[in-house]
Backbone as a chain_set.jsonl record, in Angstrom:
{"seq": "VTLVESGGGLVQAGGSLRLSCVASTRTGFSYTMGWFRQAPGKERECVAAIRWDSGTTYYEDSVKGRFAISRDYAKNTVYLQMNSLKPDDTSVYYCAAGQPTVMAVPGGYPYWGQGTQVTVSS", "coords": {"N": [[26.804, -73.784, 8.575], [26.871, -71.002, 6.503], [25.187, -68.132, 5.484], [24.716, -65.725, 2.937], [23.096, -62.888, 1.941], [22.054, -60.981, -0.893], [20.999, -58.289, -3.076], [18.904, -56.645, -2.354], [17.143, -53.456, -2.084], [15.982, -50.195, -3.18], [12.89, -49.696, -4.728], [10.428, -48.822, -7.119], [6.814, -49.088, -6.779], [5.365, -51.844, -8.409], [7.656, -52.555, -9.604], [10.608, -54.69, -9.97], [12.755, -57.008, -8.151], [15.584, -59.021, -7.572], [16.535, -61.295, -5.18], [19.39, -62.818, -3.766], [20.908, -65.675, -2.257], [23.728, -67.077, -0.961], [24.97, -70.114, 0.009], [27.298, -71.395, 2.242], [29.029, -74.215, 3.166], [30.62, -76.936, 4.95], [30.025, -79.503, 4.319], [28.138, -81.633, 2.131], [25.404, -79.992, 0.615], [22.115, -79.977, 1.512], [19.619, -78.762, 2.349], [16.492, -77.368, 3.278], [15.561, -74.345, 1.98], [14.602, -71.074, 2.938], [12.934, -67.952, 2.409], [12.319, -65.309, 4.374], [10.594, -62.508, 5.814], [10.651, -59.592, 7.781], [8.929, -56.932, 9.016], [9.1, -53.712, 10.789], [7.766, -54.049, 14.025], [6.293, -56.253, 13.416], [5.69, -59.764, 13.089], [8.082, -62.23, 12.124], [7.789, -63.622, 8.906], [7.285, -66.349, 6.616], [7.869, -66.036, 3.29], [8.467, -67.567, 1.01], [9.693, -70.788, 0.254], [11.909, -73.606, -0.461], [12.476, -76.955, -0.926], [15.55, -78.479, -1.023], [16.328, -80.906, -2.485], [13.991, -82.065, -3.655], [12.698, -79.902, -4.742], [10.251, -79.035, -3.991], [7.997, -76.452, -3.329], [6.986, -73.637, -1.319], [4.687, -70.979, -0.945], [3.782, -67.936, 0.499], [0.475, -66.659, 0.806], [0.043, -63.941, -0.026], [2.055, -63.445, -1.903], [1.87, -65.186, -3.882], [2.029, -65.915, -7.342], [3.427, -63.537, -7.846], [6.07, -63.684, -6.712], [8.924, -65.76, -7.032], [10.707, -68.619, -6.179], [13.867, -70.148, -6.53], [16.595, -72.484, -7.079], [20.148, -73.03, -7.44], [22.039, -75.608, -8.034], [24.796, -75.922, -8.505], [25.89, -73.654, -7.609], [25.183, -73.42, -4.997], [23.166, -71.707, -4.268], [20.282, -69.754, -3.617], [17.449, -68.174, -5.0], [15.27, -65.334, -4.957], [12.867, -64.204, -6.953], [11.236, -61.307, -7.332], [8.372, -59.854, -8.362], [6.157, -57.298, -9.595], [6.047, -55.577, -7.285], [4.842, -54.332, -4.155], [4.105, -51.602, -1.907], [3.551, -52.759, 0.54], [5.245, -54.853, 0.623], [7.604, -54.013, 1.561], [10.282, -54.5, 3.668], [12.756, -56.171, 5.799], [14.511, -58.753, 4.387], [15.233, -62.073, 4.934], [17.305, -64.841, 4.426], [17.179, -68.371, 5.056], [18.227, -71.564, 6.313], [17.51, -74.979, 6.797], [16.065, -77.991, 8.137], [13.146, -78.181, 8.207], [10.024, -79.523, 9.383], [7.608, -78.305, 8.764], [7.502, -76.116, 6.25], [7.042, -73.3, 6.478], [7.547, -72.399, 9.029], [9.456, -70.509, 11.129], [11.003, -71.456, 13.276], [12.007, -73.922, 12.435], [14.352, -73.483, 11.134], [17.685, -73.365, 11.616], [19.752, -71.82, 10.65], [20.619, -68.572, 9.61], [20.749, -65.736, 7.458], [22.072, -62.349, 7.324], [20.357, -60.559, 6.557], [18.605, -58.396, 4.157], [17.62, -55.273, 3.04], [14.567, -54.416, 1.677], [12.83, -51.899, -0.011], [9.827, -50.574, -1.039], [8.563, -48.072, -2.892], [5.692, -45.92, -3.132]], "CA": [[26.303, -73.141, 7.306], [26.907, -69.534, 6.388], [24.326, -67.549, 4.457], [24.942, -64.333, 2.625], [22.035, -62.439, 1.029], [22.26, -59.756, -1.598], [20.022, -57.935, -4.076], [17.856, -55.677, -1.801], [17.278, -52.074, -2.571], [14.754, -49.375, -3.344], [12.217, -49.888, -6.079], [9.025, -48.213, -7.182], [5.708, -50.04, -6.829], [5.201, -52.424, -9.768], [8.983, -52.974, -10.12], [11.137, -56.088, -9.64], [14.05, -57.255, -7.593], [15.981, -60.474, -7.346], [17.394, -61.471, -4.094], [20.227, -64.014, -3.941], [21.437, -66.21, -1.043], [24.739, -68.066, -1.205], [25.154, -70.96, 1.22], [28.627, -72.004, 2.435], [29.003, -75.368, 4.149], [31.723, -77.804, 4.824], [29.633, -80.852, 3.837], [27.182, -81.498, 1.104], [24.3, -79.175, 0.909], [20.771, -80.642, 1.227], [18.68, -78.132, 3.285], [15.403, -76.596, 2.804], [15.931, -72.875, 2.025], [13.499, -70.201, 3.032], [13.004, -66.555, 2.454], [11.451, -64.715, 5.432], [10.673, -61.088, 5.971], [10.083, -58.992, 9.026], [8.778, -55.467, 9.087], [9.085, -53.249, 12.203], [6.569, -54.318, 14.796], [5.588, -57.467, 12.952], [6.365, -61.103, 13.307], [8.816, -62.751, 10.951], [6.882, -64.552, 8.152], [7.867, -66.973, 5.528], [7.234, -65.626, 1.958], [8.697, -68.586, 0.116], [10.72, -71.842, 0.67], [12.075, -74.653, -1.379], [13.214, -78.128, -0.489], [16.661, -78.554, -1.968], [16.386, -82.085, -3.348], [12.804, -82.334, -4.343], [12.216, -78.774, -5.421], [8.931, -78.666, -3.488], [8.012, -75.032, -2.925], [5.925, -73.056, -0.558], [4.516, -69.528, -1.076], [2.782, -67.218, 1.299], [-0.612, -66.249, -0.141], [0.123, -62.59, -0.625], [3.083, -63.249, -2.907], [1.681, -66.117, -5.002], [1.914, -65.255, -8.701], [4.339, -62.448, -7.953], [7.391, -64.098, -6.342], [9.327, -67.083, -7.507], [11.909, -69.093, -5.554], [14.63, -71.158, -7.31], [17.875, -72.781, -6.605], [21.138, -73.398, -8.402], [22.831, -76.692, -7.338], [26.26, -75.791, -8.72], [26.358, -72.439, -6.853], [24.615, -73.506, -3.629], [22.51, -70.428, -4.22], [18.773, -69.739, -3.798], [17.034, -66.861, -5.47], [13.83, -65.024, -4.865], [12.593, -63.224, -7.889], [10.111, -60.521, -6.835], [7.836, -58.945, -9.399], [4.845, -56.575, -9.223], [6.21, -55.281, -5.886], [3.945, -53.391, -3.568], [4.639, -50.956, -0.724], [3.427, -53.772, 1.685], [6.4, -55.83, 0.55], [8.771, -53.3, 2.254], [10.7, -55.331, 4.834], [14.028, -56.82, 5.752], [14.291, -60.037, 3.927], [16.247, -62.957, 5.369], [17.494, -66.205, 3.975], [17.323, -69.25, 6.144], [18.449, -72.902, 5.907], [17.261, -75.907, 7.851], [15.286, -79.146, 7.721], [11.854, -78.09, 8.903], [8.946, -80.374, 9.003], [6.711, -77.384, 8.079], [8.406, -75.146, 5.624], [6.784, -71.887, 6.771], [7.792, -72.038, 10.424], [10.783, -70.009, 11.376], [11.722, -72.328, 14.251], [12.631, -75.074, 11.821], [15.561, -73.1, 10.454], [18.696, -72.928, 12.514], [20.765, -70.982, 10.049], [20.079, -67.406, 9.07], [21.626, -64.66, 6.961], [22.123, -61.118, 8.061], [19.157, -59.794, 6.116], [18.787, -57.425, 3.185], [16.453, -54.397, 3.093], [13.772, -54.151, 0.409], [11.904, -50.829, 0.221], [9.095, -50.358, -2.294], [7.924, -46.681, -2.77], [4.389, -45.851, -3.877]], "C": [[26.261, -71.664, 7.46], [26.042, -69.095, 5.3], [24.526, -66.144, 4.22], [23.904, -63.872, 1.561], [22.625, -61.199, 0.253], [21.11, -59.503, -2.519], [18.937, -57.021, -3.624], [18.121, -54.352, -2.382], [16.004, -51.349, -2.515], [14.176, -49.433, -4.683], [10.846, -49.279, -6.016], [7.992, -49.374, -7.247], [5.545, -50.503, -8.273], [6.595, -52.932, -10.255], [9.348, -54.317, -9.645], [12.47, -55.99, -8.979], [14.35, -58.672, -7.544], [16.887, -60.547, -6.231], [18.128, -62.824, -4.264], [20.76, -64.414, -2.527], [22.441, -67.3, -1.302], [25.006, -68.82, 0.121], [26.617, -71.558, 1.165], [28.524, -73.079, 3.447], [30.11, -76.229, 3.905], [31.379, -79.174, 4.255], [28.624, -80.585, 2.655], [25.936, -80.786, 1.499], [22.981, -79.829, 0.601], [19.744, -80.107, 2.237], [17.552, -77.554, 2.581], [15.781, -75.072, 2.971], [14.65, -72.012, 2.038], [13.814, -68.795, 2.948], [11.908, -66.001, 3.412], [11.578, -63.253, 5.276], [10.057, -60.668, 7.299], [10.111, -57.501, 9.003], [8.789, -54.995, 10.547], [7.732, -53.536, 12.845], [5.766, -55.55, 14.387], [6.386, -58.663, 13.147], [7.097, -61.507, 11.987], [7.91, -63.77, 10.214], [7.651, -65.084, 6.977], [7.144, -66.567, 4.205], [7.419, -66.832, 0.971], [9.73, -69.582, 0.689], [10.755, -72.863, -0.447], [12.928, -75.723, -0.705], [14.329, -78.351, -1.511], [16.596, -79.692, -2.947], [15.236, -82.267, -4.211], [12.355, -81.209, -5.115], [10.8, -78.343, -5.038], [8.983, -77.205, -3.023], [6.765, -74.691, -2.076], [5.887, -71.554, -0.837], [3.444, -68.942, -0.139], [1.663, -66.64, 0.336], [-0.459, -64.929, -0.762], [1.175, -62.417, -1.734], [2.86, -64.31, -4.072], [1.418, -65.381, -6.255], [2.807, -64.043, -8.87], [5.842, -62.837, -7.65], [7.613, -65.49, -6.749], [10.649, -67.474, -6.812], [12.536, -70.171, -6.473], [15.967, -71.392, -6.688], [18.857, -73.244, -7.65], [22.057, -74.336, -7.584], [24.302, -76.341, -7.355], [26.755, -74.674, -7.846], [25.915, -72.409, -5.422], [23.928, -72.172, -3.348], [21.014, -70.546, -4.391], [18.413, -68.347, -4.126], [15.606, -66.652, -5.115], [13.637, -63.842, -5.859], [11.186, -62.562, -7.442], [9.588, -59.581, -7.869], [6.498, -58.241, -8.855], [4.92, -56.107, -7.716], [5.252, -54.199, -5.404], [4.579, -52.751, -2.305], [4.561, -51.921, 0.494], [4.558, -54.741, 1.656], [7.66, -55.29, 1.228], [9.075, -54.101, 3.583], [12.207, -55.607, 4.767], [13.73, -58.279, 5.348], [15.51, -60.923, 4.392], [16.235, -64.27, 4.689], [17.738, -67.128, 5.135], [17.551, -70.698, 5.619], [18.119, -73.846, 7.035], [16.598, -77.131, 7.253], [13.926, -79.176, 8.426], [10.813, -79.063, 8.432], [7.903, -79.557, 8.266], [7.506, -76.256, 7.559], [8.241, -73.7, 6.054], [7.128, -71.501, 8.132], [9.202, -71.68, 10.635], [11.671, -70.889, 12.27], [12.371, -73.54, 13.628], [13.935, -74.791, 11.068], [16.645, -72.626, 11.416], [19.748, -71.908, 11.962], [20.123, -69.774, 9.34], [21.107, -66.443, 8.51], [21.382, -63.407, 7.723], [20.893, -60.179, 7.66], [19.529, -58.727, 5.016], [17.434, -56.549, 3.071], [15.887, -54.275, 1.655], [12.794, -53.078, 0.739], [11.205, -50.541, -1.181], [8.353, -49.017, -2.022], [6.665, -46.692, -3.634], [4.374, -44.745, -4.879]], "O": [[25.695, -71.129, 8.414], [26.141, -69.657, 4.209], [24.521, -65.36, 5.169], [23.854, -64.399, 0.45], [23.541, -60.517, 0.712], [20.3, -60.403, -2.743], [18.097, -56.634, -4.436], [19.122, -54.107, -3.056], [15.04, -51.795, -1.892], [14.868, -49.246, -5.684], [10.203, -49.239, -4.967], [8.292, -50.474, -7.712], [5.578, -49.712, -9.216], [6.662, -53.671, -11.237], [8.56, -55.019, -9.01], [13.229, -55.044, -9.191], [13.435, -59.493, -7.479], [17.951, -59.929, -6.268], [17.597, -63.796, -4.802], [21.026, -63.535, -1.707], [22.074, -68.358, -1.811], [25.229, -68.224, 1.174], [27.046, -72.127, 0.161], [27.963, -72.857, 4.52], [30.576, -76.315, 2.769], [32.243, -79.912, 3.783], [28.347, -79.443, 2.289], [25.45, -80.958, 2.617], [22.767, -80.212, -0.549], [19.071, -80.891, 2.906], [17.631, -77.268, 1.387], [16.262, -74.651, 4.023], [13.742, -72.219, 1.233], [14.898, -68.401, 3.381], [10.717, -66.242, 3.217], [12.54, -62.766, 4.682], [9.127, -61.271, 7.834], [11.172, -56.878, 8.973], [8.518, -55.787, 11.449], [6.684, -53.284, 12.249], [4.706, -55.84, 14.942], [7.6, -58.617, 13.347], [6.693, -61.114, 10.892], [7.341, -64.665, 10.839], [8.522, -64.424, 6.41], [5.936, -66.758, 4.07], [6.526, -67.053, 0.153], [10.548, -69.208, 1.53], [9.829, -72.996, -1.247], [13.923, -75.451, -0.033], [14.077, -78.405, -2.715], [16.79, -79.477, -4.144], [15.392, -82.588, -5.389], [11.662, -81.421, -6.11], [10.219, -77.441, -5.64], [9.951, -76.796, -2.381], [5.717, -75.335, -2.119], [6.937, -70.921, -0.954], [2.33, -69.458, -0.047], [1.945, -66.209, -0.782], [-0.792, -64.765, -1.936], [1.201, -61.395, -2.419], [3.57, -64.303, -5.077], [0.705, -64.377, -6.285], [2.929, -63.553, -9.993], [6.749, -62.327, -8.308], [6.698, -66.311, -6.82], [11.612, -66.71, -6.866], [11.838, -70.974, -7.092], [16.431, -70.602, -5.867], [18.445, -73.804, -8.665], [22.723, -73.939, -6.628], [24.982, -76.448, -6.335], [27.893, -74.705, -7.378], [26.233, -71.469, -4.694], [24.113, -71.59, -2.279], [20.529, -71.334, -5.203], [19.003, -67.408, -3.591], [14.82, -67.59, -4.98], [14.122, -62.726, -5.674], [10.179, -63.239, -7.235], [10.256, -58.614, -8.233], [5.906, -58.604, -7.839], [3.94, -56.245, -6.985], [4.901, -53.279, -6.142], [5.495, -53.327, -1.717], [5.425, -51.881, 1.369], [4.791, -55.415, 2.659], [8.637, -56.009, 1.437], [8.213, -54.305, 4.438], [12.848, -55.297, 3.763], [12.835, -58.928, 5.888], [16.663, -60.523, 4.237], [15.151, -64.776, 4.395], [18.411, -66.759, 6.097], [17.073, -71.002, 4.526], [18.436, -73.525, 8.18], [16.563, -77.303, 6.035], [13.621, -80.116, 9.16], [10.724, -79.39, 7.248], [7.354, -80.015, 7.264], [8.122, -75.509, 8.318], [9.205, -72.936, 6.002], [7.02, -70.314, 8.439], [10.091, -72.481, 10.346], [12.875, -71.04, 12.058], [13.234, -74.146, 14.262], [14.539, -75.677, 10.462], [16.506, -71.544, 11.986], [20.489, -71.264, 12.705], [19.187, -69.942, 8.557], [22.218, -66.346, 9.031], [20.586, -63.38, 8.661], [20.526, -59.22, 8.339], [20.658, -58.238, 4.989], [16.325, -57.081, 3.019], [16.58, -54.077, 0.657], [11.986, -53.249, 1.652], [11.821, -50.324, -2.225], [7.622, -48.883, -1.041], [6.577, -47.348, -4.672], [3.376, -44.555, -5.574]]}, "num_chains": 1, "name": "protein.A"}
């Protein structure tokens, strides 16, 4: 599985960005997709995840009500709509795919994208 993210950039506080992650696979796609972020000196954390078949979602508490994860079956693409961005959201955002028992745990995702930088200015 190959994952390619796009959509990062520089935005002012209160603004919005939409990240995209396209998954390429030789077989049918049925993975849980997660969006993680990692700031310098901090651990990688899951901000949102979605189970491909059921649509069950997970959100980290600090992004609930501001971020929304969705998927497009036809395009094998997962999106992360980020609204009301804050400077604390500044990080490298990674897309990941796997079949984790617990959606928020990075170790459950064997496939990772290269990351996209999101910078929120105050």
